[in-house]
LOLO-78340 format. One record per residue (C-alpha): residue in three letters; y, x, z. Coordinates in steps of 0.2 Angstrom, whole numbers, plus 5000, padded with zeros to 4 digits. Layout:
<atoms>
Ala; Y; X; Z .
...
</atoms>
This chain:
<atoms>
Met; 5799; 5861; 5717 .
Arg; 5808; 5869; 5703 .
Thr; 5807; 5853; 5693 .
Ser; 5824; 5845; 5688 .
Arg; 5830; 5831; 5699 .
Arg; 5840; 5817; 5692 .
Thr; 5850; 5804; 5701 .
Ile; 5845; 5786; 5698 .
Ala; 5859; 5774; 5693 .
Ala; 5869; 5769; 5708 .
Ala; 5869; 5751; 5703 .
Val; 5850; 5750; 5702 .
Ala; 5847; 5759; 5718 .
Gly; 5860; 5748; 5727 .
Ala; 5851; 5733; 5720 .
Ala; 5834; 5740; 5727 .
Thr; 5842; 5742; 5744 .
Ile; 5849; 5725; 5745 .
Ala; 5832; 5718; 5740 .
Leu; 5824; 5727; 5754 .
Val; 5837; 5721; 5767 .
Ala; 5835; 5704; 5761 .
Thr; 5816; 5704; 5764 .
Gly; 5820; 5708; 5783 .
Cys; 5813; 5725; 5782 .
Ala; 5825; 5730; 5797 .
Ala; 5812; 5721; 5808 .
Gly; 5799; 5734; 5803 .
Gly; 5789; 5723; 5792 .
Ala; 5774; 5724; 5804 .
Gly; 5775; 5707; 5812 .
Thr; 5779; 5714; 5829 .
Asp; 5794; 5716; 5841 .
Pro; 5809; 5719; 5829 .
Asn; 5815; 5732; 5841 .
Glu; 5800; 5742; 5841 .
Glu; 5800; 5758; 5831 .
Val; 5787; 5758; 5817 .
Thr; 5779; 5774; 5810 .
Leu; 5768; 5772; 5795 .
Thr; 5755; 5785; 5789 .
Leu; 5753; 5788; 5771 .
Ala; 5738; 5798; 5764 .
Thr; 5738; 5806; 5747 .
Phe; 5731; 5821; 5738 .
Asn; 5736; 5834; 5725 .
Asp; 5755; 5830; 5722 .
Phe; 5761; 5812; 5720 .
Gly; 5779; 5818; 5720 .
Tyr; 5782; 5810; 5737 .
Thr; 5793; 5824; 5745 .
Asp; 5800; 5823; 5762 .
Glu; 5817; 5820; 5755 .
Leu; 5810; 5805; 5745 .
Leu; 5802; 5797; 5760 .
Ala; 5817; 5800; 5771 .
Glu; 5826; 5788; 5759 .
Phe; 5814; 5775; 5763 .
Thr; 5817; 5778; 5782 .
Glu; 5835; 5777; 5779 .
Glu; 5834; 5761; 5770 .
Thr; 5822; 5752; 5782 .
Gly; 5821; 5761; 5798 .
Ile; 5803; 5764; 5796 .
Lys; 5797; 5782; 5798 .
Val; 5783; 5789; 5787 .
Val; 5771; 5803; 5791 .
His; 5763; 5810; 5775 .
Asn; 5746; 5817; 5776 .
Lys; 5740; 5826; 5760 .
Ala; 5721; 5830; 5757 .
Ala; 5717; 5846; 5747 .
Thr; 5708; 5837; 5733 .
Ser; 5703; 5820; 5727 .
Asn; 5685; 5823; 5732 .
Asp; 5691; 5826; 5750 .
Ala; 5701; 5810; 5750 .
Arg; 5687; 5800; 5743 .
Ala; 5675; 5806; 5756 .
Asn; 5687; 5801; 5770 .
Tyr; 5691; 5784; 5762 .
Phe; 5674; 5777; 5761 .
Gln; 5668; 5784; 5777 .
Lys; 5682; 5775; 5786 .
Leu; 5686; 5759; 5775 .
Gly; 5684; 5743; 5785 .
Lys; 5682; 5753; 5801 .
Ser; 5696; 5764; 5809 .
Gly; 5705; 5780; 5805 .
Leu; 5713; 5777; 5788 .
Ala; 5731; 5778; 5785 .
Asp; 5742; 5763; 5783 .
Val; 5744; 5767; 5765 .
Glu; 5729; 5776; 5756 .
Ala; 5730; 5783; 5739 .
Val; 5715; 5781; 5727 .
Glu; 5711; 5791; 5712 .
Ile; 5706; 5782; 5696 .
Asp; 5689; 5791; 5694 .
Trp; 5683; 5782; 5710 .
Phe; 5695; 5767; 5710 .
Thr; 5681; 5755; 5703 .
Glu; 5670; 5761; 5717 .
Ala; 5684; 5755; 5729 .
Met; 5686; 5738; 5720 .
Gln; 5669; 5734; 5727 .
Tyr; 5677; 5733; 5744 .
Ala; 5692; 5723; 5739 .
Asp; 5690; 5711; 5753 .
Leu; 5694; 5725; 5765 .
Leu; 5711; 5728; 5757 .
Ala; 5727; 5718; 5759 .
Pro; 5732; 5710; 5742 .
Val; 5748; 5715; 5734 .
Pro; 5762; 5701; 5736 .
Ala; 5761; 5689; 5722 .
Asp; 5779; 5692; 5717 .
Leu; 5775; 5710; 5712 .
Ala; 5763; 5705; 5699 .
Gly; 5768; 5710; 5681 .
Arg; 5778; 5725; 5686 .
Trp; 5765; 5737; 5679 .
Leu; 5756; 5740; 5662 .
Asp; 5744; 5726; 5659 .
Trp; 5728; 5737; 5660 .
Lys; 5734; 5745; 5676 .
Glu; 5735; 5729; 5684 .
Ala; 5719; 5722; 5676 .
Ser; 5709; 5736; 5683 .
Ala; 5716; 5732; 5701 .
Thr; 5713; 5713; 5700 .
Asp; 5697; 5707; 5710 .
Ser; 5685; 5693; 5705 .
Ala; 5696; 5681; 5715 .
Gly; 5712; 5685; 5704 .
Asn; 5720; 5695; 5718 .
Leu; 5729; 5711; 5714 .
Ile; 5724; 5723; 5728 .
Ala; 5732; 5740; 5723 .
Tyr; 5749; 5746; 5718 .
Gly; 5749; 5757; 5703 .
Thr; 5757; 5774; 5704 .
Asp; 5756; 5785; 5689 .
Ile; 5746; 5787; 5673 .
Gly; 5740; 5804; 5666 .
Pro; 5744; 5806; 5647 .
Gln; 5739; 5824; 5643 .
Gly; 5748; 5838; 5634 .
Ile; 5745; 5857; 5634 .
Cys; 5754; 5868; 5646 .
Tyr; 5755; 5886; 5641 .
Arg; 5762; 5903; 5646 .
Ala; 5775; 5907; 5632 .
Asp; 5776; 5925; 5637 .
Leu; 5757; 5927; 5636 .
Phe; 5756; 5918; 5620 .
Glu; 5769; 5930; 5613 .
Ala; 5760; 5945; 5619 .
Ala; 5744; 5939; 5610 .
Gly; 5753; 5936; 5594 .
Leu; 5753; 5917; 5595 .
Pro; 5768; 5906; 5592 .
Thr; 5779; 5902; 5607 .
Asp; 5791; 5888; 5602 .
Arg; 5784; 5872; 5608 .
Ala; 5785; 5863; 5591 .
Asp; 5775; 5877; 5583 .
Val; 5763; 5877; 5598 .
Ala; 5760; 5859; 5595 .
Ala; 5757; 5862; 5577 .
Leu; 5744; 5876; 5581 .
Phe; 5734; 5864; 5592 .
Asp; 5735; 5849; 5580 .
Gly; 5717; 5847; 5577 .
Asp; 5700; 5844; 5585 .
Trp; 5691; 5853; 5599 .
Asp; 5684; 5866; 5588 .
Asn; 5701; 5871; 5583 .
Phe; 5706; 5873; 5601 .
Phe; 5690; 5883; 5605 .
Thr; 5694; 5894; 5590 .
Ile; 5711; 5898; 5596 .
Gly; 5704; 5901; 5613 .
Ala; 5691; 5913; 5607 .
Glu; 5704; 5923; 5597 .
Tyr; 5716; 5924; 5612 .
Lys; 5702; 5931; 5622 .
Ala; 5697; 5943; 5609 .
Ala; 5715; 5949; 5607 .
Thr; 5719; 5951; 5626 .
Gly; 5702; 5952; 5635 .
Lys; 5707; 5939; 5646 .
Pro; 5702; 5920; 5648 .
Phe; 5712; 5908; 5638 .
Ile; 5710; 5891; 5648 .
Asp; 5710; 5889; 5667 .
Ser; 5694; 5880; 5669 .
Ala; 5679; 5874; 5659 .
Asn; 5677; 5858; 5668 .
Ser; 5695; 5853; 5664 .
Val; 5689; 5853; 5646 .
Leu; 5674; 5842; 5651 .
Gln; 5686; 5830; 5659 .
Gly; 5697; 5830; 5643 .
Met; 5682; 5826; 5632 .
Val; 5675; 5813; 5643 .
Asn; 5692; 5804; 5644 .
Gln; 5691; 5802; 5625 .
Leu; 5675; 5792; 5626 .
Glu; 5674; 5773; 5627 .
Leu; 5658; 5774; 5637 .
Ala; 5653; 5788; 5648 .
Tyr; 5640; 5785; 5661 .
Glu; 5639; 5766; 5663 .
Asp; 5642; 5751; 5653 .
Pro; 5652; 5736; 5657 .
Asp; 5636; 5726; 5661 .
Gly; 5631; 5738; 5674 .
Gly; 5618; 5748; 5664 .
Ile; 5616; 5767; 5667 .
Ile; 5618; 5776; 5651 .
Ala; 5623; 5793; 5657 .
Thr; 5608; 5803; 5652 .
Glu; 5605; 5793; 5636 .
Asn; 5623; 5795; 5630 .
Ala; 5623; 5807; 5615 .
Asp; 5642; 5809; 5617 .
Ile; 5640; 5815; 5635 .
Ala; 5626; 5827; 5629 .
Asp; 5638; 5833; 5615 .
Ala; 5652; 5836; 5627 .
Tyr; 5641; 5846; 5639 .
Ala; 5635; 5857; 5625 .
Ala; 5652; 5860; 5619 .
Val; 5659; 5865; 5636 .
Val; 5645; 5877; 5641 .
Glu; 5644; 5885; 5624 .
Lys; 5662; 5886; 5619 .
Ala; 5673; 5882; 5635 .
Val; 5664; 5892; 5648 .
Pro; 5666; 5909; 5638 .
Ile; 5685; 5907; 5637 .
Ala; 5688; 5900; 5655 .
Ala; 5694; 5909; 5670 .
Tyr; 5685; 5897; 5682 .
Ser; 5672; 5884; 5681 .
Gly; 5683; 5871; 5690 .
Gln; 5700; 5868; 5698 .
Trp; 5707; 5867; 5716 .
Ser; 5701; 5883; 5723 .
Glu; 5713; 5895; 5732 .
Asp; 5710; 5908; 5718 .
Trp; 5714; 5895; 5705 .
Phe; 5730; 5890; 5713 .
Ala; 5735; 5908; 5714 .
Ser; 5731; 5911; 5696 .
Met; 5745; 5900; 5689 .
Ala; 5757; 5914; 5694 .
Ser; 5746; 5929; 5691 .
Gly; 5744; 5927; 5672 .
Glu; 5725; 5926; 5673 .
Phe; 5725; 5913; 5659 .
Ala; 5737; 5907; 5646 .
Ala; 5734; 5888; 5644 .
Met; 5730; 5872; 5654 .
Leu; 5726; 5854; 5649 .
Cys; 5740; 5845; 5657 .
Pro; 5742; 5827; 5662 .
Gly; 5760; 5824; 5669 .
Trp; 5755; 5826; 5687 .
Met; 5749; 5844; 5683 .
Leu; 5767; 5850; 5680 .
Gly; 5771; 5848; 5699 .
Val; 5755; 5858; 5703 .
Ile; 5760; 5872; 5692 .
Ser; 5778; 5873; 5697 .
Gly; 5774; 5872; 5715 .
Asn; 5761; 5886; 5714 .
Ala; 5770; 5898; 5703 .
Pro; 5789; 5895; 5707 .
Asp; 5795; 5912; 5701 .
Val; 5786; 5912; 5684 .
Ala; 5798; 5909; 5670 .
Gly; 5785; 5908; 5656 .
Trp; 5777; 5890; 5657 .
Asp; 5781; 5877; 5644 .
Ile; 5772; 5861; 5638 .
Ala; 5768; 5856; 5620 .
Asp; 5766; 5839; 5613 .
Ala; 5748; 5841; 5608 .
Phe; 5730; 5838; 5614 .
Pro; 5713; 5842; 5605 .
Gly; 5706; 5827; 5596 .
Gly; 5721; 5816; 5599 .
Gly; 5726; 5809; 5616 .
Ala; 5718; 5807; 5633 .
Asn; 5722; 5800; 5650 .
Trp; 5717; 5810; 5665 .
Gly; 5721; 5803; 5681 .
Gly; 5733; 5790; 5687 .
Ser; 5731; 5783; 5705 .
Tyr; 5734; 5768; 5715 .
Leu; 5740; 5765; 5733 .
Thr; 5730; 5753; 5744 .
Val; 5733; 5745; 5761 .
Pro; 5718; 5743; 5772 .
Ala; 5718; 5725; 5778 .
Asn; 5714; 5730; 5796 .
Gly; 5729; 5742; 5798 .
Ala; 5740; 5740; 5813 .
Asn; 5756; 5738; 5802 .
Val; 5750; 5729; 5786 .
Glu; 5767; 5721; 5781 .
Ala; 5776; 5737; 5784 .
Ala; 5763; 5746; 5774 .
Gln; 5764; 5734; 5760 .
Glu; 5783; 5737; 5760 .
Leu; 5781; 5755; 5758 .
Ala; 5768; 5754; 5745 .
Ala; 5779; 5742; 5735 .
Trp; 5794; 5754; 5737 .
Leu; 5784; 5769; 5732 .
Thr; 5779; 5761; 5716 .
Ser; 5796; 5753; 5711 .
Pro; 5803; 5759; 5695 .
Glu; 5817; 5768; 5704 .
Thr; 5805; 5778; 5715 .
Gln; 5792; 5781; 5701 .
Leu; 5806; 5789; 5691 .
Lys; 5811; 5800; 5706 .
Ala; 5792; 5805; 5708 .
Phe; 5792; 5809; 5690 .
Ala; 5807; 5821; 5692 .
Asn; 5798; 5829; 5707 .
Ala; 5781; 5831; 5701 .
Gly; 5779; 5825; 5683 .
Thr; 5769; 5810; 5688 .
Phe; 5771; 5798; 5673 .
Pro; 5776; 5781; 5677 .
Ser; 5765; 5765; 5675 .
Gln; 5779; 5753; 5680 .
Leu; 5786; 5744; 5665 .
Asp; 5804; 5745; 5669 .
Ala; 5803; 5764; 5672 .
Leu; 5793; 5766; 5656 .
Ser; 5807; 5758; 5646 .
Ser; 5821; 5767; 5654 .
Asp; 5834; 5779; 5647 .
Glu; 5831; 5789; 5662 .
Leu; 5813; 5793; 5657 .
Ala; 5817; 5795; 5639 .
Ser; 5830; 5808; 5642 .
Ala; 5821; 5817; 5656 .
Thr; 5819; 5836; 5655 .
Asn; 5810; 5849; 5666 .
Glu; 5820; 5865; 5670 .
Tyr; 5805; 5874; 5676 .
Phe; 5795; 5871; 5659 .
Asn; 5809; 5879; 5649 .
Ala; 5820; 5863; 5649 .
Ala; 5806; 5854; 5640 .
Pro; 5809; 5836; 5636 .
Thr; 5795; 5830; 5647 .
Gly; 5800; 5812; 5646 .
Glu; 5799; 5812; 5627 .
Ile; 5783; 5823; 5626 .
Leu; 5773; 5813; 5639 .
Thr; 5778; 5796; 5631 .
Ser; 5772; 5803; 5615 .
Arg; 5756; 5808; 5623 .
Ala; 5754; 5791; 5631 .
Glu; 5756; 5783; 5614 .
Ala; 5742; 5794; 5607 .
Ile; 5730; 5787; 5619 .
Thr; 5718; 5775; 5610 .
Val; 5703; 5774; 5622 .
Ala; 5703; 5769; 5640 .
Thr; 5686; 5776; 5646 .
Phe; 5675; 5763; 5656 .
Lys; 5673; 5770; 5673 .
Gly; 5660; 5760; 5683 .
Pro; 5656; 5761; 5702 .
Gln; 5646; 5777; 5700 .
Tyr; 5657; 5786; 5688 .
Phe; 5663; 5798; 5701 .
Gln; 5646; 5803; 5706 .
Phe; 5639; 5805; 5689 .
His; 5654; 5815; 5683 .
Asp; 5655; 5826; 5698 .
Ala; 5636; 5830; 5696 .
Leu; 5639; 5835; 5678 .
Gln; 5654; 5846; 5683 .
Asn; 5642; 5855; 5695 .
Ala; 5630; 5857; 5680 .
Val; 5643; 5866; 5671 .
Thr; 5647; 5877; 5686 .
Arg; 5629; 5882; 5687 .
Val; 5630; 5888; 5670 .
Phe; 5647; 5897; 5672 .
Asp; 5640; 5906; 5688 .
Gly; 5624; 5911; 5679 .
Leu; 5613; 5901; 5691 .
Glu; 5604; 5891; 5678 .
Asp; 5604; 5891; 5659 .
Gln; 5611; 5877; 5648 .
Glu; 5595; 5867; 5646 .
Thr; 5589; 5870; 5664 .
Ser; 5606; 5864; 5672 .
Trp; 5606; 5849; 5661 .
Asn; 5589; 5844; 5666 .
Thr; 5594; 5847; 5685 .
Trp; 5608; 5834; 5681 .
Val; 5596; 5822; 5674 .
Thr; 5585; 5823; 5689 .
Glu; 5601; 5820; 5700 .
Val; 5606; 5805; 5690 .
Ser; 5590; 5797; 5693 .
Ala; 5591; 5799; 5711 .
Phe; 5608; 5791; 5713 .
</atoms>
């Protein structure tokens, strides 16, 4: 990664090490022969900021080795998780994405609870979402996803747009129509797409709604929700024409971050590591403290420990270590994953964080500002992922010219009724 790396205060790191030793982690934490070497598996997706160097620190402190397996997408991770949960084949520590976390909560009895002494370390809403009906906290909060706008300053300059991040923030200080107008003007001036994907816009819009596809009482409102209908119409009519791709995570999409195929992306903190990792030699990327329509949270995950794992105690130890304030700050330095841990959020380390790759942007300050702009936490019921994925597929059909706007919507309505 070309992101800046910062050193956590020695006193804090030392205290963390002492705490680990005090809990007897040298025995491997698995409840087995203390002389037996323990190797844990960790399963994530995208980029959590868990570099080999970071995991080596855990091994050095505890003697426990970690094998890190990374799925290509959240969709792949979800399919694997629900196929194997409660059976066999899952990693000792499994990451769960927020869009399907409520689905995972239905199987809380298959997950080992978080030790009681760790409760209270995360944002209240982050913990509340991971607390089951019996009052057990069953997942370890990783990041949250406050969104800004990442942009190619060199491409903006060529198109006659401002490049200074404060001026770019002022440019985007408005609603979605303002964003679409800027995008249309960029495409008219350059002949190139403005935004990376149409479905990233759909995601941003949905994340600003209180209710999307389900209500808290378990009712399905997907096809009757006027806000969803309006978001779909705006995306296919205004985002599709200025987008390079319908969706994200394809090989071409990854490559396009370096090619200059588009000029802007809607950026939760974790996207910073995705960009820098796939365009390491590009000098033009920056990030602005702005987002259409105010603020939005996209993503943010949890770590879970399957209760039938072979090394549950050691896995709990790893999950706790990875979500400690010290490690969350290191993960933020590695990949822009914005902390959910209270001590990390209030630290001077976060407030002063910069990212060299993004033109030395004050990413700690910008993403804190973006987090403060979030006014809505979208309710995501057990079927959120299925409904939303199907709506993204509807957008893709329009983008690819397979169906027109109305036909694709009606296809989605039919699919929703079949879930």
